[in-house]
C-alpha positions in Angstrom: -35.1 4.4 28.4 -38.1 6.6 28.3 -37.4 10.2 27.5 -33.7 10.3 28.6 -30.6 10.9 26.6 -27.4 9.4 28.0 -23.9 8.4 27.0 -22.2 5.1 27.9 -18.4 5.2 27.8 -17.4 1.8 26.4 -13.8 2.7 25.7 -11.1 5.4 26.0 -12.4 5.9 29.5 -9.4 6.6 31.8 -7.2 5.2 29.1 -5.9 6.4 25.8 -7.2 3.8 23.4 -10.4 1.9 22.4 -12.6 4.9 21.7 -16.3 3.9 21.8 -19.0 6.3 23.1 -22.6 5.1 22.9 -25.2 7.9 22.7 -28.5 6.5 23.8 -31.7 8.3 22.8 -35.4 7.4 22.4 -35.1 7.5 18.6 -31.8 6.0 17.9 -28.7 4.7 19.7 -25.5 6.0 18.0 -22.0 4.6 18.6 -19.3 7.3 18.2 -16.0 5.6 17.1 -15.3 1.9 17.4 -11.7 1.4 18.2 -9.3 -1.2 19.4 -7.7 -1.2 22.8 -3.9 -0.9 22.6 -1.0 -0.8 25.0 -0.5 -3.0 28.1 -1.7 -6.6 28.0 -4.5 -6.1 30.5 -6.0 -3.4 28.3 -5.4 -5.3 25.0 -7.3 -8.3 26.4 -10.5 -6.3 26.3 -10.5 -6.7 22.6 -11.0 -10.4 23.1 -13.7 -10.2 25.7 -17.4 -10.8 24.9 -19.3 -7.6 24.0 -21.2 -6.5 27.1 -23.6 -4.1 25.4 -26.5 -5.1 23.1 -25.2 -4.7 19.5 -28.6 -5.1 18.1 -29.8 -1.9 19.8 -27.2 0.2 18.0 -28.7 2.0 15.0 -25.7 3.8 13.6 -21.9 4.1 14.0 -20.1 7.4 13.3 -16.3 7.6 13.0 -14.3 10.7 13.8 -11.2 9.4 12.0 -9.3 6.4 10.7 -6.7 5.5 13.4 -7.0 2.0 14.6 -7.9 3.0 18.2 -11.0 4.7 16.7 -12.0 2.2 14.0 -10.2 -1.1 14.5 -13.0 -2.8 16.4 -15.5 -2.5 13.6 -15.1 -6.1 12.2 -15.8 -7.4 15.7 -19.0 -5.4 16.2 -20.2 -6.5 12.7 -19.4 -10.1 13.5 -21.5 -9.6 16.7 -24.5 -8.7 14.6 -24.4 -4.9 13.9 -26.2 -4.4 10.6 -26.5 -0.6 10.4 -24.6 2.0 8.4 -21.1 3.2 9.4 -20.8 6.9 8.6 -17.5 8.9 8.1 -15.9 11.5 5.8 -14.8 10.4 2.3 -11.0 10.5 3.1 -11.7 8.5 6.3 -13.6 5.9 4.4 -10.7 5.3 2.0 -8.2 5.3 4.9 -10.2 3.0 7.1 -10.4 0.5 4.3 -6.6 0.4 4.1 -6.1 0.3 7.8 -8.6 -2.5 8.5 -7.2 -4.7 5.7 -3.7 -4.1 7.0 -4.7 -4.8 10.6 -6.3 -8.1 9.6 -3.4 -9.1 7.5 -0.9 -8.4 10.3 -3.0 -10.4 12.8 -3.3 -13.3 10.4 0.5 -13.3 9.8 1.3 -12.9 13.5 -1.0 -15.8 14.4 0.6 -18.0 11.7 4.2 -17.0 12.8 3.3 -17.7 16.5 2.0 -21.1 15.6 5.0 -21.9 13.4 7.6 -20.8 16.0 5.7 -21.9 19.1 5.8 -18.7 21.0 2.1 -18.7 21.8 0.2 -19.6 24.9 -2.9 -20.5 22.8 -3.2 -23.6 20.6 -3.7 -22.6 18.0 -3.1 -18.8 18.0 -5.9 -17.0 16.2 -6.2 -13.6 14.6 -8.6 -11.1 16.3 -10.4 -10.9 13.0 -9.8 -11.9 9.4 -9.5 -10.2 6.0 -12.9 -11.8 5.1 -14.5 -10.1 8.1 -13.0 -6.8 7.1 -14.4 -7.1 3.5 -17.9 -7.8 5.0 -17.6 -4.7 7.3 -16.7 -2.4 4.3 -20.1 -3.0 2.8 -21.7 -1.0 5.5 -19.6 2.2 5.0 -21.3 5.4 3.9 -19.3 8.6 3.4 -20.2 12.4 3.6 -18.5 15.7 3.0 -17.6 18.0 5.9 -20.2 20.6 6.9 -22.9 18.5 5.3 -25.9 18.0 7.6 -27.0 14.4 8.0 -30.5 13.7 9.4 -30.4 10.4 11.2 -33.8 10.6 12.9 -36.7 13.1 13.4 -34.8 14.9 16.2 -31.2 14.1 15.6 -28.8 15.4 12.9 -25.1 16.1 12.7 -22.3 17.3 10.5 -18.6 16.6 10.3 -16.2 19.5 10.9 -12.5 19.3 10.0 -10.4 19.0 13.2 -6.8 18.8 11.8 -5.6 15.5 13.3 -5.1 13.4 10.2 -6.5 13.4 6.6 -10.3 13.2 6.9 -10.5 13.6 10.6 -13.4 15.6 12.0 -15.4 16.8 15.0 -18.9 15.4 15.2 -21.2 18.4 15.7 -24.6 17.0 16.7 -28.1 18.4 17.3 -30.0 16.1 19.5 -33.6 16.9 20.7 -32.7 20.6 20.8 -29.3 20.1 22.5 -25.9 20.4 20.9 -23.5 17.6 21.6 -19.9 17.8 20.2 -17.5 14.8 20.0 -14.0 16.1 19.5 -12.3 12.9 18.3 -8.6 13.6 18.4 -7.9 17.3 18.1 -5.2 18.4 15.7 -2.5 21.1 15.9 -3.0 24.8 15.3 0.1 24.8 13.2 0.6 21.8 11.0 2.8 21.1 8.0 0.0 19.3 6.2 -3.4 20.1 7.6 -5.6 23.1 8.3 -6.2 24.0 11.9 -9.1 22.6 13.8 -12.5 24.2 13.0 -13.7 26.8 15.4 -16.8 25.4 17.2 -18.9 28.2 18.9 -21.4 26.3 21.0 -22.2 23.1 22.7 -24.3 21.9 25.6 -22.2 18.8 26.1 -18.6 18.1 24.9 -16.9 14.8 24.8 -13.2 15.8 24.5 -9.9 14.0 24.2 -7.2 14.6 26.7 -4.1 12.8 25.4 -1.7 15.7 26.1 -3.8 17.2 28.9 -0.8 17.6 31.2 1.9 18.6 28.6 3.1 21.2 26.3 4.9 20.3 23.0 8.4 21.5 22.5 8.7 25.1 21.3 11.6 24.2 19.1 10.4 24.2 15.4 10.2 20.5 14.3 12.3 21.2 11.1 15.2 22.6 13.2 15.0 19.8 15.7 14.7 17.1 13.1 17.7 18.5 11.1 19.9 18.4 14.3 19.0 14.8 15.0 19.6 13.6 11.5 22.9 15.5 11.1 24.3 14.3 14.5 23.4 10.7 13.5 25.0 11.0 10.1 28.2 12.3 11.7 28.4 9.0 13.5 27.8 7.2 10.2 24.5 5.9 11.7 20.9 5.4 10.6 17.8 7.3 11.7 14.8 5.0 12.4 11.5 6.8 12.8 8.6 4.6 14.0 5.6 6.4 12.6 1.8 6.1 12.2 1.4 5.3 8.5 -1.5 7.8 8.4 -0.6 11.4 9.0 2.8 11.4 10.7 4.6 9.5 7.9 3.4 11.9 5.2 4.3 14.9 7.4 7.8 13.5 8.0 8.2 12.9 4.3 7.3 16.5 3.5 9.6 18.0 6.2 12.6 15.9 5.3 12.1 16.7 1.6 12.2 20.4 2.5 15.3 19.9 4.6 17.1 18.2 1.7 15.9 20.8 -0.8 17.3 23.6 1.4 20.5 21.6 2.1 19.9 21.6 5.8 20.7 17.8 5.8 23.0 15.8 3.4 21.5 14.1 0.4 21.1 10.6 1.9 18.6 7.9 1.0 15.1 8.2 2.6 12.9 5.1 2.8 9.3 4.8 3.8 8.8 1.1 4.4 5.0 1.0 4.7 2.7 -0.2 1.9 -0.1 1.4 3.9 1.8 4.7 4.0 2.2 4.5 0.3 -1.5 4.0 -0.2 -2.2 7.1 2.0 -0.1 9.2 -0.4 -2.6 8.3 -3.2 -5.5 9.3 -1.0 -3.8 12.7 -0.3 -3.6 13.1 -4.0 -7.3 12.2 -4.3 -8.5 14.7 -1.7 -6.4 18.0 -2.1 -9.1 20.0 -0.3 -8.2 18.1 2.9 -4.6 19.2 3.1 -2.3 22.2 2.5 0.2 20.9 0.0 0.3 22.3 -3.5 0.6 19.8 -6.4 4.3 20.7 -6.7 5.0 20.2 -3.0 3.2 16.9 -3.1 5.2 15.7 -6.1 8.5 16.8 -4.6 7.7 14.9 -1.4 6.9 11.7 -3.3 10.0 12.0 -5.5 12.5 12.4 -2.7 11.4 9.3 -0.7 11.7 5.7 -1.9 8.6 3.8 -0.9 9.1 0.1 0.0 6.1 -2.1 -0.6 7.6 -5.6 -0.8 8.7 -7.1 2.5 11.6 -8.7 0.8 12.9 -5.2 0.0 13.1 -4.5 3.7 16.0 -6.9 4.1 17.9 -5.2 1.3 17.4 -1.8 2.9 18.7 -3.2 6.2 21.8 -4.6 4.5 22.5 -1.4 2.5 25.7 0.3 3.6 25.8 4.0 4.5 23.5 6.3 6.5 19.9 6.4 5.7 16.6 7.6 7.1 13.8 5.0 7.5 10.2 5.8 8.3 8.1 2.7 9.1 5.0 1.7 11.0 3.9 1.2 13.6 4.3 4.4 15.5 4.4 2.8 19.0 6.4 -0.2 17.8 3.5 -2.5 18.5 4.0 -4.3 15.2 4.8 -3.7 11.6 8.0 -3.5 9.6 9.7 -1.0 12.0 10.4 -4.0 14.2 12.7 -5.6 11.6 14.8 -2.5 11.5 14.9 -2.2 15.3 16.0 -5.8 15.7 19.0 -5.1 13.4 19.9 -1.5 14.4 19.0 -0.9 18.0 22.1 -2.7 19.3 24.5 -0.1 17.8 25.3 3.3 19.5 25.8 5.1 16.1 22.0 4.7 15.3 19.1 6.8 16.4 15.5 5.8 17.1 13.4 8.9 16.8 9.9 8.9 18.5 7.5 11.4 16.9 4.1 10.5 18.3 2.2 9.5 21.4 3.6 6.3 23.1 0.9 4.5 25.0 1.5 2.7 28.2 2.7 -0.8 27.7 4.0 -0.3 24.2 7.6 -0.8 23.1 7.7 2.8 22.2 6.8 3.8 25.8 9.5 1.4 27.1 12.2 3.0 24.9 11.0 6.5 25.8 11.4 5.6 29.5 14.9 4.2 29.1 14.4 0.5 28.8 17.8 -1.3 28.4 16.2 -4.1 26.4 13.0 -4.8 24.5 11.3 -8.0 23.5 10.4 -8.6 19.8 9.0 -11.9 18.5 10.0 -13.8 21.5 13.6 -12.5 21.7 15.3 -9.8 23.8 17.3 -7.0 22.1 19.8 -4.8 23.9 19.1 -1.1 23.5 22.4 0.7 22.7 21.1 3.1 20.0 20.3 6.8 20.9 16.6 7.1 21.8 15.2 10.6 21.3 11.8 12.3 20.8 10.3 15.3 18.9 6.9 16.0 20.6 6.2 19.0 18.3 5.5 16.5 15.5 2.6 15.0 17.4 -0.8 15.2 15.6 -2.5 15.9 19.0 -3.0 19.3 20.4 -1.2 20.0 23.6 -2.7 21.4 26.8 -2.5 25.0 25.7 -3.9 24.3 22.2 -6.8 22.5 23.7 -7.5 25.2 26.2 -7.3 27.8 23.4 -9.8 25.8 21.3 -12.2 25.6 24.3 -12.0 29.4 24.8 -13.5 29.9 21.3 -16.9 28.6 22.5 -19.4 31.4 22.8 -21.9 29.2 24.4 -19.9 27.2 27.0 -20.8 23.5 27.5 -22.8 22.6 30.6 -20.4 19.7 31.1 -17.1 18.5 29.5 -16.4 14.7 29.5 -12.7 13.9 29.3 -11.8 10.8 27.4 -8.9 9.3 25.5 -6.2 10.1 28.0 -4.2 8.5 30.8 -5.4 9.2 34.4 -2.6 11.7 35.3 -3.1 13.7 32.1 -6.9 13.7 32.5 -6.7 14.9 36.1 -4.2 17.7 35.2 -6.4 18.8 32.3 -9.6 18.7 34.4 -8.0 21.0 37.0 -6.8 23.4 34.3 -10.2 23.6 32.6 -12.0 24.2 35.8 -9.5 26.8 36.9 -9.2 28.8 33.7 -12.7 28.4 32.2 -14.9 27.6 35.2 -16.5 24.6 33.3 -17.9 21.5 34.9 -15.7 18.5 34.0 -16.2 14.8 34.5 -13.8 11.9 33.9 -15.9 8.8 33.0 -14.7 5.3 33.9 -15.0 2.2 31.7 -18.6 1.3 30.9 -20.1 4.1 33.0 -23.4 5.5 31.7 -24.2 9.2 32.4 -27.5 10.9 31.8 -27.2 14.1 29.8 -30.8 15.4 29.9 -34.4 14.6 30.0 -36.5 15.4 26.9 -39.7 17.3 27.5 -42.7 15.1 27.0 -44.0 17.0 24.0 -40.7 16.3 22.1 -40.9 12.5 22.4 
């Protein structure tokens, strides 16, 4: 490599998942995020492909946050021989542990079910990774506080800065051979029910920035008002409200909003269930790290008291059979797996019910299919007719929209030499590129998969 610093985009390049950005320097190679590819089959298949980059050359992994498309590939890279530390904030460390264990458990269960029922093209079907491999991966985790500078080599240091996406999520603010490189991770909302707004970052020479909602604005209707309308209209039809939700972040925000709606008598006093063991574990992590969210102890306790948490899978069947209207929050948020599928199988065929989408729906997921008006969806080898009302509240998303991201960029006093757009679908990225160049006159590049781009050359006296 000599005296060059470059970035290779190993994931989330012209797609919304699989975040992996490899910073190559003369002193240390650092992988920023290590996520799974999700969505359409051709993208998911990348998770099973041999690793094309030399894992032994990676000295360090840093995570921006705990969502599976940013951390879910970790057991595979450890299996391939990565032996270095994996750095993250303390809440992220606790959340990643939960998420990876859950991911491995689901994969093991799905493989077993596929083999038992014979709906697999592989003999036998295998999990992508196992619980044992997750346990090995956890041994390499190291956690830090936000704003704490971490020296990783003579000329490289960084700190985490809260970015408001989920509990523990952070920008990576890096100083590298005299240059500032910022990795945005997923940027949160300026106004959130649970989290503080993203930290103001004042300077960067290079910025690697997400672009999920680069071509969209979230609804201006306050989410509480919108959610109350949807719940009340469904209850009038004596139906059930199903809310597929990420177990980390959206589920807890929904719990808080619905608890407030009940308290203020904006909705009737009907049962609310959160059917997600992982979501329940996240509640305990919120309690452990009060400095990472806005809720007072009273608000936290009220939220937990108003929602019945379902941990045992056998209880899911009882909730499904229970008569009367109810609200059910369950993972996964894009209907790619998890317990929400059991509710969908039983409820989506009835016009009285509502499926409420509250987060990003990646291309190729069941959530995207429902959003785009699919008349049927396939679950566990069977097709189910879609008769339920399918609706969406975009203002509950944990991602900043186009305006919020532009406003965040405007806060830079020292503007980046170049902005690299990642973690977005091509149309969203192109719209955002044009917007940034027009409004801020910044140079923007949209990397493609596996592309390596040189950032700068280090003066010879610095190497």
